[in-house]
C-alpha positions as a Markdown table, in Angstrom:
| # | Residue | x | y | z |
|---|---|---|---|---|
| 1 | Met | 0.0 | -0.1 | -0.1 |
| 2 | Ser | 1.6 | 3.4 | -0.8 |
| 3 | Gln | 2.4 | 5.8 | 1.7 |
| 4 | Lys | -0.5 | 8.3 | 2.6 |
| 5 | Tyr | 1.1 | 12.1 | 3.5 |
| 6 | Asn | -0.5 | 14.6 | 5.6 |
| 7 | Phe | -0.1 | 18.1 | 4.2 |
| 8 | Ile | 1.0 | 20.3 | 7.2 |
| 9 | His | 2.1 | 23.9 | 5.6 |
| 10 | Glu | 3.1 | 26.0 | 3.1 |
| 11 | Arg | 5.0 | 29.3 | 2.7 |
| 12 | Gly | 7.3 | 31.4 | 0.5 |
| 13 | Asp | 9.8 | 32.4 | 3.2 |
| 14 | Tyr | 10.5 | 29.2 | 5.2 |
| 15 | Pro | 14.2 | 28.8 | 4.3 |
| 16 | Pro | 15.8 | 25.6 | 6.5 |
| 17 | Leu | 18.1 | 28.1 | 8.8 |
| 18 | Ala | 15.1 | 30.0 | 9.4 |
| 19 | Ile | 12.7 | 26.9 | 10.4 |
| 20 | Glu | 15.1 | 24.2 | 11.5 |
| 21 | Glu | 14.4 | 24.4 | 15.2 |
| 22 | Ile | 10.9 | 24.3 | 15.0 |
| 23 | Ala | 11.2 | 21.5 | 12.5 |
| 24 | Phe | 13.6 | 19.6 | 15.2 |
| 25 | Ser | 11.1 | 20.1 | 17.6 |
| 26 | Trp | 8.2 | 18.6 | 15.8 |
| 27 | Ser | 10.2 | 15.7 | 14.8 |
| 28 | Lys | 11.3 | 14.8 | 18.5 |
| 29 | Thr | 10.6 | 16.5 | 21.8 |
| 30 | Ile | 6.6 | 17.6 | 20.9 |
| 31 | Lys | 6.2 | 13.7 | 22.2 |
| 32 | Lys | 6.4 | 15.1 | 26.0 |
| 33 | Thr | 3.2 | 16.7 | 25.5 |
| 34 | Val | 1.2 | 14.8 | 22.7 |
| 35 | Ser | 3.0 | 11.0 | 23.5 |
| 36 | Ala | 4.2 | 11.1 | 19.7 |
| 37 | Ala | 6.1 | 13.3 | 17.3 |
| 38 | Glu | 5.5 | 14.1 | 13.5 |
| 39 | Ser | 8.6 | 11.9 | 11.8 |
| 40 | Pro | 9.7 | 12.1 | 9.6 |
| 41 | Leu | 8.9 | 15.5 | 8.4 |
| 42 | Phe | 9.6 | 16.6 | 4.7 |
| 43 | Met | 10.4 | 20.4 | 3.5 |
| 44 | Val | 9.8 | 19.9 | -0.1 |
| 45 | Tyr | 11.6 | 23.5 | -1.8 |
| 46 | Arg | 10.7 | 24.5 | -5.2 |
| 47 | Asn | 11.8 | 27.8 | -6.1 |
| 48 | Gly | 12.2 | 29.1 | -2.9 |
| 49 | Trp | 8.4 | 27.6 | -2.2 |
| 50 | Thr | 8.0 | 25.5 | 0.9 |
| 51 | Arg | 5.5 | 22.4 | 1.5 |
| 52 | Ile | 5.5 | 20.4 | 4.7 |
| 53 | Tyr | 4.6 | 17.3 | 4.9 |
| 54 | Gly | 4.3 | 14.2 | 7.3 |
| 55 | Tyr | 2.8 | 10.9 | 7.3 |
| 56 | Gln | -1.5 | 10.8 | 8.0 |
| 57 | Lys | -1.4 | 7.8 | 10.4 |
| 58 | Arg | 0.8 | 8.9 | 12.7 |
| 59 | Tyr | -0.8 | 12.4 | 12.7 |
| 60 | Gln | -4.5 | 10.7 | 13.2 |
| 61 | Lys | -3.1 | 8.2 | 16.0 |
| 62 | Ile | -1.7 | 11.5 | 18.1 |
| 63 | Val | -5.2 | 13.5 | 17.5 |
| 64 | Glu | -6.8 | 10.6 | 19.3 |
| 65 | His | -4.3 | 10.3 | 22.2 |
| 66 | Val | -4.4 | 14.0 | 22.6 |
| 67 | Phe | -8.2 | 14.3 | 22.8 |
| 68 | Lys | -8.7 | 11.1 | 25.1 |
| 69 | Arg | -6.2 | 12.4 | 27.3 |
| 70 | Ile | -7.8 | 16.3 | 27.4 |
| 71 | Ser | -11.3 | 14.6 | 28.2 |
| 72 | Lys | -9.9 | 12.4 | 30.7 |
| 73 | Asp | -7.3 | 14.9 | 32.6 |
| 74 | Lys | -9.4 | 18.1 | 32.9 |
| 75 | Ala | -6.2 | 19.6 | 34.5 |
| 76 | Tyr | -3.8 | 18.9 | 31.4 |
| 77 | Val | -4.5 | 21.7 | 29.2 |
| 78 | Thr | -4.0 | 24.0 | 32.1 |
| 79 | Ser | -0.8 | 22.5 | 33.7 |
| 80 | Ile | 0.8 | 22.7 | 30.0 |
| 81 | Lys | -0.4 | 26.4 | 29.9 |
| 82 | Lys | 1.4 | 27.0 | 33.1 |
| 83 | Ile | 4.5 | 25.4 | 31.9 |
| 84 | Phe | 4.2 | 27.1 | 28.8 |
| 85 | Asn | 4.3 | 30.9 | 30.4 |
| 86 | Gln | 7.7 | 29.7 | 32.5 |
| 87 | Lys | 9.5 | 28.4 | 29.8 |
| 88 | Ala | 8.7 | 31.7 | 28.1 |
| 89 | Arg | 9.5 | 33.8 | 30.9 |
| 90 | Lys | 13.2 | 32.4 | 30.8 |
| 91 | Phe | 13.2 | 32.5 | 26.7 |
| 92 | Leu | 12.5 | 36.0 | 26.5 |
| 93 | Ser | 14.8 | 36.9 | 29.3 |
| 94 | Phe | 17.5 | 35.1 | 27.5 |
| 95 | Ile | 16.6 | 37.1 | 24.0 |
| 96 | Lys | 16.6 | 40.5 | 26.3 |
| 97 | Lys | 20.3 | 39.9 | 26.9 |
| 98 | Val | 21.2 | 38.6 | 23.4 |
| 99 | Lys | 19.9 | 41.9 | 21.8 |
| 100 | Lys | 22.2 | 43.9 | 23.9 |
| 101 | Asn | 25.1 | 42.5 | 21.8 |
| 102 | Asn | 27.7 | 44.2 | 19.6 |
| 103 | Trp | 27.5 | 41.1 | 17.1 |
| 104 | Ser | 30.8 | 42.3 | 15.1 |
| 105 | Lys | 33.2 | 42.2 | 18.1 |
| 106 | Leu | 32.0 | 38.7 | 19.2 |
| 107 | Asn | 34.3 | 36.0 | 18.1 |
| 108 | Asn | 33.1 | 32.6 | 16.3 |
| 109 | Gln | 33.0 | 30.5 | 19.5 |
| 110 | Gln | 30.9 | 33.1 | 21.3 |
| 111 | Leu | 28.6 | 32.9 | 18.2 |
| 112 | Ile | 28.2 | 29.4 | 18.4 |
| 113 | Lys | 27.9 | 29.4 | 21.8 |
| 114 | Ile | 25.0 | 31.8 | 22.0 |
| 115 | Lys | 23.2 | 29.9 | 19.1 |
| 116 | Glu | 23.7 | 26.5 | 20.9 |
| 117 | Glu | 21.8 | 28.5 | 24.4 |
| 118 | Tyr | 19.0 | 29.3 | 21.9 |
| 119 | Ile | 18.6 | 25.5 | 20.5 |
| 120 | Lys | 18.2 | 24.5 | 23.9 |
| 121 | Leu | 15.9 | 27.2 | 25.0 |
| 122 | Tyr | 13.6 | 26.5 | 21.8 |
| 123 | His | 13.1 | 22.5 | 22.3 |
| 124 | Glu | 12.4 | 23.3 | 25.7 |
| 125 | Ile | 9.3 | 25.6 | 24.8 |
| 126 | Val | 8.0 | 24.3 | 21.6 |
| 127 | Pro | 6.1 | 21.1 | 22.8 |
| 128 | Tyr | 4.3 | 23.7 | 25.8 |
| 129 | Gly | 2.8 | 25.7 | 22.6 |
| 130 | Glu | 1.3 | 24.7 | 19.4 |
| 131 | Pro | 1.0 | 21.1 | 19.9 |
| 132 | Leu | -2.0 | 20.8 | 21.5 |
| 133 | Pro | -3.7 | 23.5 | 19.4 |
| 134 | Tyr | -2.4 | 21.7 | 16.1 |
| 135 | Phe | -3.6 | 18.3 | 16.9 |
| 136 | Leu | -7.0 | 19.4 | 18.7 |
| 137 | Lys | -8.6 | 22.0 | 16.0 |
| 138 | Glu | -10.4 | 19.6 | 14.0 |
| 139 | Lys | -11.6 | 17.2 | 16.6 |
| 140 | Leu | -12.7 | 19.9 | 19.0 |
| 141 | Gln | -14.6 | 21.6 | 15.8 |
| 142 | Thr | -16.0 | 18.1 | 15.1 |
| 143 | Val | -17.5 | 17.4 | 18.5 |
| 144 | Leu | -18.6 | 21.1 | 19.5 |
| 145 | Asp | -20.7 | 21.0 | 16.1 |
| 146 | Glu | -22.2 | 18.1 | 16.8 |
| 147 | Tyr | -23.4 | 19.3 | 20.1 |
| 148 | Leu | -24.1 | 23.3 | 19.7 |
| 149 | Val | -25.0 | 23.2 | 15.8 |
| 150 | Lys | -26.6 | 20.0 | 15.1 |
| 151 | Glu | -27.9 | 19.3 | 18.6 |
| 152 | Lys | -28.5 | 22.4 | 20.6 |
| 153 | Lys | -29.6 | 24.6 | 16.8 |
| 154 | Ile | -27.6 | 27.3 | 18.3 |
| 155 | Ser | -27.2 | 30.3 | 15.5 |
| 156 | Ala | -24.2 | 31.1 | 13.8 |
| 157 | Lys | -24.3 | 34.2 | 15.6 |
| 158 | Glu | -24.0 | 32.8 | 19.1 |
| 159 | Tyr | -22.1 | 30.0 | 17.8 |
| 160 | Gly | -19.2 | 33.0 | 17.0 |
| 161 | Ile | -19.7 | 34.4 | 20.0 |
| 162 | Leu | -18.9 | 31.4 | 21.9 |
| 163 | Ile | -15.8 | 30.8 | 20.4 |
| 164 | Thr | -14.5 | 33.8 | 20.1 |
| 165 | Pro | -11.7 | 34.4 | 22.7 |
| 166 | Leu | -11.6 | 36.5 | 25.9 |
| 167 | Tyr | -8.0 | 37.0 | 25.7 |
| 168 | Gln | -6.6 | 39.8 | 23.4 |
| 169 | Ser | -4.3 | 38.7 | 20.8 |
| 170 | Phe | -0.8 | 40.6 | 20.7 |
| 171 | Ile | -1.9 | 41.8 | 17.2 |
| 172 | Asn | -5.1 | 43.5 | 18.7 |
| 173 | Arg | -3.0 | 44.8 | 21.8 |
| 174 | Glu | -0.4 | 46.7 | 19.4 |
| 175 | Asn | -3.2 | 47.7 | 17.5 |
| 176 | Glu | -4.9 | 49.7 | 20.5 |
| 177 | Glu | -1.7 | 50.8 | 21.6 |
| 178 | Leu | -0.6 | 52.5 | 18.5 |
| 179 | Tyr | -4.4 | 53.8 | 18.0 |
| 180 | Asn | -3.8 | 55.2 | 22.0 |
| 181 | Leu | -0.5 | 56.9 | 20.7 |
| 182 | Val | -2.3 | 58.5 | 17.7 |
| 183 | Lys | -5.3 | 59.5 | 19.6 |
| 184 | Asn | -3.0 | 61.4 | 22.0 |
| 185 | His | -0.7 | 62.8 | 19.3 |
| 186 | Arg | 2.3 | 61.3 | 20.7 |
| 187 | Ala | 5.4 | 59.9 | 18.8 |
| 188 | Ile | 5.6 | 56.5 | 17.6 |
| 189 | Lys | 9.4 | 55.8 | 18.1 |
| 190 | Lys | 9.4 | 53.9 | 20.9 |
| 191 | His | 6.4 | 51.7 | 19.7 |
| 192 | Gln | 8.4 | 50.8 | 16.5 |
| 193 | Lys | 11.3 | 49.6 | 18.5 |
| 194 | Lys | 9.1 | 47.9 | 20.9 |
| 195 | Tyr | 7.3 | 45.8 | 17.8 |
| 196 | Ala | 9.6 | 46.1 | 14.8 |
| 197 | Trp | 9.4 | 42.0 | 15.2 |
| 198 | Ile | 5.3 | 41.7 | 14.8 |
| 199 | Leu | 5.2 | 41.0 | 11.2 |
| 200 | Phe | 8.4 | 38.8 | 11.1 |
| 201 | Asp | 7.2 | 35.2 | 11.7 |
| 202 | Tyr | 10.3 | 33.0 | 10.9 |
| 203 | Ala | 12.0 | 35.2 | 8.2 |
| 204 | Ser | 9.5 | 37.7 | 6.9 |
| 205 | Leu | 8.7 | 41.6 | 7.1 |
| 206 | Val | 10.7 | 43.8 | 9.7 |
| 207 | Cys | 8.3 | 46.9 | 10.6 |
| 208 | Asn | 9.8 | 50.5 | 10.0 |
| 209 | Glu | 8.8 | 53.7 | 11.6 |
| 210 | Arg | 7.4 | 54.3 | 8.2 |
| 211 | Tyr | 5.0 | 50.9 | 8.2 |
| 212 | Phe | 3.8 | 52.3 | 11.7 |
| 213 | Leu | 3.5 | 55.9 | 10.5 |
| 214 | Asn | 1.4 | 54.6 | 7.7 |
| 215 | Lys | -0.7 | 52.4 | 9.7 |
| 216 | Ala | -1.5 | 55.3 | 12.2 |
| 217 | Lys | -2.6 | 57.4 | 9.4 |
| 218 | Asp | -5.1 | 54.8 | 8.5 |
| 219 | Phe | -6.5 | 54.5 | 12.2 |
| 220 | Leu | -7.4 | 58.2 | 11.9 |
| 221 | Lys | -9.6 | 57.6 | 9.2 |
| 222 | Asn | -10.7 | 53.9 | 10.2 |
| 223 | Pro | -10.0 | 53.3 | 13.8 |
| 224 | Pro | -9.3 | 49.6 | 14.9 |
| 225 | Lys | -12.3 | 47.5 | 16.3 |
| 226 | Ile | -11.5 | 47.0 | 19.8 |
| 227 | Ile | -13.4 | 44.1 | 21.7 |
| 228 | Asn | -15.3 | 44.6 | 24.8 |
| 229 | Tyr | -14.2 | 41.7 | 26.4 |
| 230 | Lys | -16.5 | 42.5 | 29.7 |
| 231 | Lys | -19.4 | 42.2 | 27.0 |
| 232 | Leu | -18.4 | 39.5 | 25.3 |
| 233 | Lys | -17.9 | 37.5 | 28.6 |
| 234 | Lys | -21.6 | 38.4 | 29.7 |
| 235 | Asp | -23.0 | 37.3 | 26.2 |
| 236 | Lys | -21.1 | 34.0 | 26.5 |
| 237 | Glu | -22.6 | 33.4 | 29.7 |
| 238 | Lys | -26.1 | 34.1 | 28.4 |
| 239 | Ile | -26.0 | 31.7 | 25.4 |
| 240 | Ile | -24.7 | 28.7 | 27.6 |
| 241 | Lys | -27.9 | 29.5 | 30.2 |
| 242 | Lys | -29.8 | 30.0 | 27.4 |
| 243 | Tyr | -29.2 | 26.8 | 25.6 |
| 244 | Lys | -28.3 | 25.3 | 28.6 |
| 245 | Ile | -25.0 | 23.5 | 28.0 |
| 246 | Asn | -23.8 | 20.9 | 29.6 |
| 247 | Gln | -20.7 | 20.7 | 31.9 |
| 248 | Ile | -18.4 | 18.4 | 29.6 |
| 249 | Tyr | -18.9 | 21.0 | 26.4 |
| 250 | Lys | -18.7 | 23.9 | 28.9 |
| 251 | Tyr | -15.3 | 22.2 | 29.7 |
| 252 | Tyr | -14.4 | 21.9 | 26.2 |
| 253 | Leu | -15.0 | 25.9 | 25.7 |
| 254 | Asn | -12.6 | 26.5 | 28.5 |
| 255 | Val | -10.0 | 24.3 | 26.5 |
| 256 | Leu | -10.5 | 26.4 | 23.4 |
| 257 | Glu | -10.0 | 29.7 | 25.5 |
| 258 | Asp | -6.4 | 27.9 | 26.9 |
| 259 | Leu | -5.5 | 26.7 | 23.2 |
| 260 | Phe | -6.5 | 30.3 | 21.8 |
| 261 | Tyr | -4.0 | 31.6 | 24.2 |
| 262 | Leu | -1.1 | 28.9 | 23.6 |
| 263 | Met | -1.3 | 29.7 | 20.1 |
| 264 | Asp | -1.4 | 33.6 | 20.1 |
| 265 | Lys | 1.4 | 33.9 | 23.0 |
| 266 | Lys | 3.5 | 30.9 | 21.1 |
| 267 | Lys | 3.5 | 33.0 | 17.9 |
| 268 | Glu | 4.4 | 36.4 | 19.8 |
| 269 | Val | 7.0 | 34.8 | 22.0 |
| 270 | Leu | 8.8 | 32.9 | 19.1 |
| 271 | Thr | 8.4 | 35.7 | 16.6 |
| 272 | Gln | 10.7 | 37.9 | 18.7 |
| 273 | Cys | 12.9 | 34.9 | 19.0 |
| 274 | His | 13.1 | 34.7 | 15.7 |
| 275 | Phe | 13.4 | 38.2 | 14.7 |
| 276 | Thr | 16.6 | 38.3 | 17.3 |
| 277 | Ile | 18.5 | 35.1 | 16.2 |
| 278 | Thr | 18.7 | 36.7 | 12.8 |
| 279 | Phe | 21.2 | 39.0 | 13.7 |
| 280 | Leu | 23.4 | 36.2 | 14.4 |
| 281 | Tyr | 23.0 | 34.8 | 11.0 |
| 282 | Gln | 23.4 | 37.9 | 9.5 |
| 283 | Glu | 26.9 | 38.0 | 11.5 |
| 284 | Ala | 28.0 | 34.9 | 10.4 |
| 285 | Gly | 26.7 | 34.7 | 6.9 |
| 286 | Asn | 29.4 | 37.8 | 6.7 |
| 287 | Arg | 31.7 | 36.0 | 8.0 |
| 288 | Leu | 31.2 | 33.2 | 5.5 |
| 289 | Gly | 31.1 | 34.9 | 2.8 |
| 290 | Leu | 27.1 | 35.2 | 2.4 |
| 291 | Ser | 24.2 | 37.6 | 2.4 |
| 292 | Leu | 21.7 | 37.0 | 5.1 |
| 293 | Asn | 19.4 | 35.5 | 2.2 |
| 294 | Asp | 21.9 | 32.9 | 1.2 |
| 295 | Ile | 23.1 | 31.6 | 4.8 |
| 296 | Arg | 19.1 | 30.9 | 5.4 |
| 297 | Trp | 19.5 | 27.9 | 3.0 |
| 298 | Phe | 22.2 | 25.9 | 5.1 |
| 299 | Leu | 21.6 | 24.0 | 8.0 |
| 300 | Trp | 23.0 | 25.4 | 11.4 |
| 301 | Glu | 25.3 | 22.0 | 11.8 |
| 302 | Glu | 26.9 | 23.4 | 8.4 |
| 303 | Val | 27.3 | 27.1 | 9.6 |
| 304 | Lys | 28.7 | 25.8 | 12.9 |
| 305 | Gln | 31.5 | 23.8 | 10.8 |
| 306 | Ala | 32.2 | 26.5 | 8.6 |
| 307 | Leu | 32.7 | 29.1 | 11.4 |
| 308 | Ile | 34.8 | 26.3 | 13.2 |
| 309 | Lys | 37.3 | 25.8 | 10.7 |
| 310 | Asn | 36.8 | 29.3 | 9.0 |
| 311 | Lys | 36.0 | 27.8 | 6.0 |
| 312 | Lys | 33.7 | 29.9 | 3.3 |
| 313 | Leu | 30.4 | 28.8 | 2.0 |
| 314 | Ser | 29.4 | 28.7 | -1.6 |
| 315 | Pro | 26.4 | 30.7 | -2.4 |
| 316 | Lys | 25.8 | 28.7 | -5.5 |
| 317 | Ile | 24.8 | 25.6 | -2.8 |
| 318 | Ala | 22.1 | 28.3 | -1.4 |
| 319 | Gln | 20.8 | 29.0 | -5.0 |
| 320 | Gln | 20.5 | 25.0 | -6.2 |
| 321 | Arg | 18.7 | 24.4 | -2.9 |
| 322 | Arg | 16.3 | 27.4 | -3.4 |
| 323 | Lys | 15.6 | 25.7 | -6.8 |
| 324 | Leu | 15.0 | 22.3 | -5.8 |
| 325 | Ser | 16.0 | 20.5 | -2.4 |
| 326 | Val | 14.0 | 18.6 | 0.0 |
| 327 | Thr | 15.2 | 18.2 | 4.4 |
| 328 | Lys | 14.2 | 15.1 | 6.0 |
| 329 | Tyr | 13.7 | 15.4 | 9.7 |
| 330 | Thr | 14.0 | 12.3 | 11.3 |
| 331 | Asn | 14.1 | 12.3 | 15.5 |
| 332 | Ser | 15.8 | 15.7 | 15.6 |
| 333 | Lys | 18.3 | 15.1 | 12.7 |
| 334 | Ala | 18.1 | 16.7 | 9.3 |
| 335 | Val | 19.3 | 16.0 | 5.9 |
| 336 | Phe | 19.0 | 17.0 | 2.4 |
| 337 | Leu | 17.6 | 14.3 | -0.1 |
| 338 | Ser | 19.5 | 13.2 | -2.9 |
| 339 | Ser | 18.2 | 14.2 | -6.4 |
| 340 | Lys | 17.0 | 10.5 | -6.9 |
| 341 | Arg | 15.2 | 10.6 | -3.7 |
| 342 | Ile | 13.4 | 13.9 | -4.2 |
| 343 | Lys | 12.7 | 12.7 | -7.6 |
| 344 | Asn | 10.8 | 9.6 | -6.0 |
| 345 | Leu | 9.4 | 11.6 | -3.0 |
| 346 | Ile | 7.7 | 14.3 | -5.0 |
| 347 | Ser | 6.1 | 11.8 | -7.6 |
| 348 | Asp | 4.7 | 9.9 | -4.1 |
| 349 | Ile | 3.1 | 13.0 | -2.6 |
| 350 | Glu | 1.6 | 14.0 | -6.0 |
| 351 | Lys | 0.3 | 10.8 | -6.8 |
| 352 | Asp | -1.2 | 10.7 | -2.9 |
| 353 | Gln | -2.7 | 14.2 | -3.5 |
| 354 | Gln | -4.2 | 14.4 | -7.0 |
| 355 | Leu | -7.2 | 16.7 | -7.0 |
| 356 | Ser | -9.9 | 17.3 | -9.6 |
| 357 | Ser | -9.4 | 20.6 | -11.5 |
| 358 | Lys | -13.2 | 20.2 | -12.0 |
| 359 | Lys | -14.2 | 21.2 | -8.3 |
| 360 | Lys | -17.0 | 23.8 | -8.3 |
| 361 | Ala | -16.7 | 24.0 | -4.7 |
| 362 | Leu | -14.7 | 23.6 | -1.9 |
| 363 | Lys | -15.6 | 22.7 | 2.0 |
| 364 | Gly | -13.4 | 24.2 | 5.3 |
| 365 | Ile | -14.4 | 25.4 | 9.3 |
| 366 | Pro | -15.9 | 28.5 | 9.1 |
| 367 | Val | -14.7 | 30.3 | 11.7 |
| 368 | Ser | -16.2 | 33.9 | 11.3 |
| 369 | Ser | -19.6 | 34.1 | 10.1 |
| 370 | Gly | -20.9 | 35.8 | 6.7 |
| 371 | Lys | -21.6 | 35.7 | 3.3 |
| 372 | Val | -19.4 | 38.1 | 0.6 |
| 373 | Lys | -19.0 | 37.3 | -3.2 |
| 374 | Gly | -15.6 | 38.5 | -4.7 |
| 375 | Glu | -12.3 | 37.7 | -6.6 |
| 376 | Ile | -9.3 | 35.5 | -5.2 |
| 377 | Cys | -6.2 | 37.4 | -4.4 |
| 378 | Tyr | -3.6 | 34.3 | -3.4 |
| 379 | Leu | -0.8 | 35.2 | -1.6 |
| 380 | Lys | 2.5 | 33.0 | -1.2 |
| 381 | Ser | 4.2 | 35.5 | 1.0 |
| 382 | Ala | 3.8 | 38.5 | 3.1 |
| 383 | Arg | 6.0 | 39.7 | 0.4 |
| 384 | Glu | 3.2 | 39.9 | -1.9 |
| 385 | Asn | 1.2 | 42.2 | 0.6 |
| 386 | Ser | 0.9 | 44.9 | -1.8 |
| 387 | Lys | -0.9 | 42.6 | -4.6 |
| 388 | Ile | -4.0 | 42.6 | -3.0 |
| 389 | Lys | -6.8 | 45.0 | -3.7 |
| 390 | Lys | -9.6 | 46.2 | -1.5 |
| 391 | Gly | -12.7 | 44.2 | -1.2 |
| 392 | Gln | -10.8 | 41.1 | -2.6 |
| 393 | Ile | -11.1 | 37.8 | -1.1 |
| 394 | Leu | -7.4 | 36.8 | 0.5 |
| 395 | Leu | -6.2 | 33.1 | -0.2 |
| 396 | Val | -3.1 | 31.8 | 1.8 |
| 397 | Ser | -2.1 | 28.6 | 3.2 |
| 398 | Asn | -2.4 | 30.4 | 6.5 |
| 399 | Thr | -2.3 | 33.7 | 7.7 |
| 400 | Thr | 0.1 | 34.9 | 10.1 |
| 401 | Pro | 0.7 | 38.2 | 11.8 |
| 402 | Asp | 2.9 | 39.2 | 9.3 |
| 403 | Phe | -0.4 | 39.3 | 6.5 |
| 404 | Met | -1.8 | 41.3 | 8.5 |
| 405 | Pro | -1.7 | 44.5 | 6.0 |
| 406 | Ala | -3.4 | 42.4 | 3.4 |
| 407 | Ile | -5.9 | 40.9 | 5.6 |
| 408 | Arg | -7.3 | 44.5 | 6.6 |
| 409 | Lys | -8.3 | 45.0 | 2.7 |
| 410 | Ala | -9.6 | 41.8 | 2.5 |
| 411 | Ser | -13.7 | 40.9 | 2.5 |
| 412 | Ala | -12.8 | 37.6 | 3.5 |
| 413 | Ile | -10.1 | 34.8 | 4.4 |
| 414 | Ile | -9.7 | 31.4 | 2.9 |
| 415 | Thr | -7.1 | 29.1 | 4.0 |
| 416 | Asn | -5.7 | 25.4 | 3.7 |
| 417 | Glu | -4.8 | 25.1 | 7.1 |
| 418 | Gly | -6.0 | 25.9 | 10.7 |
| 419 | Gly | -8.9 | 25.2 | 12.7 |
| 420 | Leu | -10.9 | 27.3 | 15.8 |
| 421 | Thr | -8.1 | 28.4 | 17.2 |
| 422 | Cys | -5.8 | 29.6 | 14.4 |
| 423 | His | -4.4 | 33.1 | 13.7 |
| 424 | Ala | -6.9 | 33.5 | 10.7 |
| 425 | Ala | -9.8 | 32.7 | 13.0 |
| 426 | Ile | -9.1 | 35.2 | 15.6 |
| 427 | Val | -8.6 | 38.3 | 13.6 |
| 428 | Ser | -11.2 | 37.4 | 11.4 |
| 429 | Arg | -13.8 | 37.5 | 14.2 |
| 430 | Glu | -11.7 | 40.8 | 15.6 |
| 431 | Leu | -12.2 | 42.4 | 12.1 |
| 432 | Lys | -16.0 | 40.7 | 11.7 |
| 433 | Ile | -15.2 | 39.7 | 8.5 |
| 434 | Pro | -16.0 | 36.2 | 7.0 |
| 435 | Cys | -13.3 | 33.6 | 7.0 |
| 436 | Ile | -13.2 | 29.6 | 6.2 |
| 437 | Val | -10.4 | 27.7 | 7.3 |
| 438 | Gly | -8.7 | 24.2 | 7.2 |
| 439 | Thr | -10.0 | 23.4 | 3.3 |
| 440 | Lys | -6.8 | 21.4 | 2.7 |
| 441 | Val | -6.5 | 22.4 | -0.9 |
| 442 | Ala | -7.7 | 25.7 | -1.7 |
| 443 | Thr | -4.5 | 27.2 | -2.6 |
| 444 | Arg | -4.4 | 24.0 | -5.0 |
| 445 | Val | -7.7 | 24.8 | -6.6 |
| 446 | Leu | -8.4 | 28.5 | -6.4 |
| 447 | Lys | -6.3 | 30.6 | -8.9 |
| 448 | Asn | -6.0 | 34.4 | -9.0 |
| 449 | Gly | -9.1 | 36.2 | -10.3 |
| 450 | Asp | -11.6 | 33.4 | -9.7 |
| 451 | Leu | -14.6 | 34.8 | -8.7 |
| 452 | Val | -16.2 | 33.4 | -5.6 |
| 453 | Glu | -18.7 | 33.2 | -3.0 |
| 454 | Val | -17.6 | 32.5 | 0.5 |
| 455 | Asp | -20.5 | 31.1 | 2.8 |
| 456 | Ala | -18.8 | 31.5 | 6.5 |
| 457 | Asn | -22.1 | 30.4 | 7.9 |
| 458 | Asn | -21.9 | 26.9 | 6.4 |
| 459 | Gly | -17.9 | 26.7 | 5.5 |
| 460 | Ile | -18.7 | 26.3 | 1.7 |
| 461 | Ile | -16.8 | 28.1 | -1.0 |
| 462 | Lys | -18.4 | 28.2 | -4.3 |
| 463 | Ile | -16.7 | 28.7 | -7.5 |
| 464 | Leu | -18.6 | 30.9 | -9.6 |
| 465 | Lys | -16.2 | 31.6 | -12.3 |
| 466 | Arg | -13.1 | 30.8 | -13.3 |
| 467 | Lys | -10.6 | 33.2 | -14.6 |
| 468 | Lys | -9.5 | 32.6 | -18.0 |
């Protein structure tokens, strides 16, 4: 029987050096919290574009285990959250010290020592951040849908209120802080320094002062939507009372709150870490004869050995890997596959994941209600944010904070990935725009300019007219 692959993620700015620590963690250390790891993981690179795959059977096994664990042990998610917060404080304390470095004054051994400590702290925190939300997203959605929608006949609006987190996302917090500065005619230089990392993700955008100035000007015309959390809490309580929601489902809703927190806080903490360690990569690149963009196409072990031996690395290797390469992560070990193995792997994946080009509709998870029609704007990375026009429907594999400039122009969001706790779900509810996530295949079926109807009340995307 041929191997079944689980598509995990895709992006246009995930080079190996930028993402290897998260890949290492998912291929080994996450079993601390979810019983098993996603090993092997395959990062398939074609012309700088990354698609990430694991094995389908392993994914399903972890999902079932995690759901049974949280259903049996009601304190489990809370304990994970507590440990995450402890490790987050430790990691951010390290990052605060690292920021003070004059990188050019450090010798090669000092650079290596800092990176090794970074790796240790990174592998310690990852199991307690995203794994639970990732493996629970679809299962929890199904369980809540069965009870709230099918059994209790709750309305789409009420369902949206119940799954809107009482926790303020860091994106929303930054918006509110900037808006308050604008209203009070105060300078934003300190704000820029505080949040320069906010759109960086793993290797994406750096926010300069001009970005925040333009955003501030926009806020004067269109103030950000600020959620009234006291009212939201009361609305949730009224709905729970109205439908007499029983204890186990109230518990699942509380779990959802904690998962929102873990997803958002993980993104806030790790984005700052990715942003800060990039200065080390840049300095290492200077010493090894590479630009920042080129050094990102090497694994840390390759960079480390080159620093130890004072040996230059070839930009031609970076160019070749950017064009076509595959990294395989197994039990915290990474290798670049040979040309023959790349060809065989890609062939296997394409056979397993064949799609019909005649699809008339797609189904996903509705996470912010509403119905709109519009043209698709497909962005492969946040560096393409300027391509979207006001009112278009944003199509991405999944959203991250660096897509926010595009999201603010969109009339709706469609993603391949995600569930109730993902970034797209959170921001779409904050902005009150329709959103369907978890389609798995939307970026492979829909094209730029396609006219579609997004029915986020029912989780259906209808293809009205294909662009020729």
